[in-house]
N, C-alpha and C positions, 0 to 999 in steps of 0.2 A: 438588827442582827441577821436579817434574812440573807444578805449577801455573804456574810461569814458562814452561815449554815449551809448555803449553796456551795461555797468553796470547799467546806469540809466534806460534804456529801460527794462532791466530784472526785476528791482524792480517794475516798472509800470505793466509789464505783470504778474509778480508773485502776485502782489496785486489784480489785476483783477480776476485772476484764483482763488486765495484763497477766495476772497469775494463771488464769485459765488458758489464755492464748500462748503463753510462754514465748517461744522463739518464732511464732507464726506471723508476727507483725513485720511486714516487709519494710525495708529501709525507704523505698519510694513512698510508702504510705506515711511513714514518719515525716519524711521531707515535705510532703504535701500539707500535712497538718501544721507543721511548724511555719511553713510559708504563709498559711492562712492566719496564724497567730501573729506573725511578724507584721503583716499588712494591717491587721486589726489594731495592733499597738501603735503603728504609725498614724492611723486614722484617729484613734482616741487621743493620742498625744497632741496632734495638730489641732483637733477640735477644742481641747482644753485651753491651749494657748490662744487660739482665735477668739474663744468665748470670753476669756477673762482679761486679755490684754487691753481691750478698750476701757475696762473698768479700773485699770491700775492707776493708783495715785502716785506711784513711784516707778515710772517707766524704765529707769536704769537699775532698779533693785534686782531684777532677775538676772541681768548681765553680771552684776557684782556677785550675786549669790552663786551663779554657775562658775565664775572665775575663782572666787575664794574657796568654794566647796570642792571644785575639781583639784585645785592646788593642794588643799588639805588632804583629800583622799589619795592623791598621788604620792604625797610625802609619806603618808601612813601606809601606802601600798595596799590598800584594801582589796583591790582586784587580785593582785598577785598572791596575797595571803589566802584569799578565798580559794583560788585555783590550786594553790599548794595543798590546802587542807583537803579539798575534794580529791586531788590526785593521791594523797596519802591514804585516804579512806578507801579508794578504789584499787590501791596498789596490790593488795593481796586478795583481790576479788575471786581469783581462781583457786584459793586455798580449799582444802577439803572440809574445813570447819564451817558448816552452814550457819551456825549461830553467829560466828564472828562475821560472816558475810552479811547476814541480816543486820547486824549492828552497824556495819559500814554503810549499807544501803539506807537505813533509817537516818543516819547522820547526814548523808548526802542529800536525801530527800527533804529533810527538815530545813537544811540550809537553803536549798533551792526554792522551797515553798515560802519561807518566811522572810528571807533577805531580799528585799526588792521594793521599788516605789509603789507598785500596785498593792502590795500586802500591807503597806504602812498608810499611804494616803487613802486607800480604799475604805478602810473602816472609819477613818476620820471624816471623809465625805459622807459616809453612810450615817454617822451619828449627827453631824451638824446640818447636812443638807437633805438627808433622806435619799441621797443619790447612790445607788448600788452599781453603777455602770462599771467602775474600775474593778469592783469585787467580782462581778459576773465575768468580766474579761479574764481576770486572774484565775477564776474557777475553771474556765475553759482551757486555759494554758496548763493549769495544774492537772486537769483531767488527762491531757496528752502526756505530760511528764510522768505522772504516777503510773500510767499504763505501761510506759516504756521501762520504768524502774522495776515495777512488779513483775514484768516479764523476765527479769534477771534475778530478783531477790525473793519473789514469791508473795504469799498472802500477808506476811508480817509487815509489809509496807503500809498496811492499814493503820498501824499505830502512829504514823506521822500525822494523821488527821486530827486527833485531839490536841496535839502540840500546836498545830496551826490555829485551831479554834481558840486556844488560850492566848496565843500571840496576838491574833487580830482582835480578840475580845478585850485584851488589855488596852490596845489603842482606841477601841470603840468606847471603853469605859472612861478613859482619860478625857477623850473629846466630849463625852456626854456630861461628865462632872464639871469640866471647866469651860464648857461651850458658851456659857453666859458671859465669860470674861475674855473670850477670844474675839477680837474685832473682825468684822467681815473683810476689812482691808487685808488683814494677815492671811486669811483663807484664800483671798483672791491671789495674792502674791505666791503662796505655796502651790496653788493650782497651776499657775503659769510655769513655775520651776518644775513641778511634778509632771506636767504635760510634756515639757521638754525632755525630761528623763525617760518618760514612757516612749516617746518617739525615738530616743536614742536606743532604747531596748529593742524596738522594732528593727532598727537598722542592724543591730547586732544579730538578732534572730535570723534576719534575711541574709546575713553574711555580706552585707554591703560595706559596713564599716564597723570595726570593733571599737566601740566607744568606751569600753571599760566602764560600764554603767555604775558598778560598785564604787569606783573612784569618784563618781559624781554624786553619790548618795548624800554626803554631808551638805551639799547645796540645798537640800530640802529643808534644812534646819537654820540656814542663814537668815531668812526672813523673820523667823521667830526671834532670833537673837537681836536683829535690828529693831523690832518692835519692843522688845524688852528693854533695850538700851534707851530707846526713845521715851518709853514710859518712865524709866528711872530718872532720865534727864528732866522731863517735865515735872516730875514729883519734887525733885531737888530744887528746881528753879521757882516752883510755886511756893 
């Protein structure tokens, strides 16, 4: 859980720094930090794909997963609905009601912190492999994001931290409880797909290509569905 704890602490620290600095954070500083995070996401994504691709027993599965997952996400319009929700939450940001503004900021922050490949695959890797790389990367990205949000919404953004802790703790607990029945081949395939999604996030952060990563998110669960169907087929046939 050290990765999740670090991620939670980064949101708290970032919220405190942002609330103290208020509007003093220059846009060029924000741009520099997000560029660094985009490059880090690209490096981590490519590293994950290169590390696990040679171990894959189903070299076409990640292509099928990305194709089916992106199609499903596009049909459901996950990216569009997320953008619309964030826009709706920020629509009345300039209202005089500060409590209402804080609620909007918290809702936006929670969505940004929790909905993403790093925040899902990170605690799973931490539980099964003891690898906190994704969580530490996510913590750094959330440190930047929370600083910027708190500069607008104030100290109340700290309350997003326990929500993230519960969210990642849930994935960590699920992976820990069922880790003994999760085949290593499945984790390998999920790491390949997850690495691709993380690299796609890096491209989006760098404004190179808007990959609409949220529409790709269902791809992460296609390998699990494949292995479940395979297990059921083998059980029935035996």
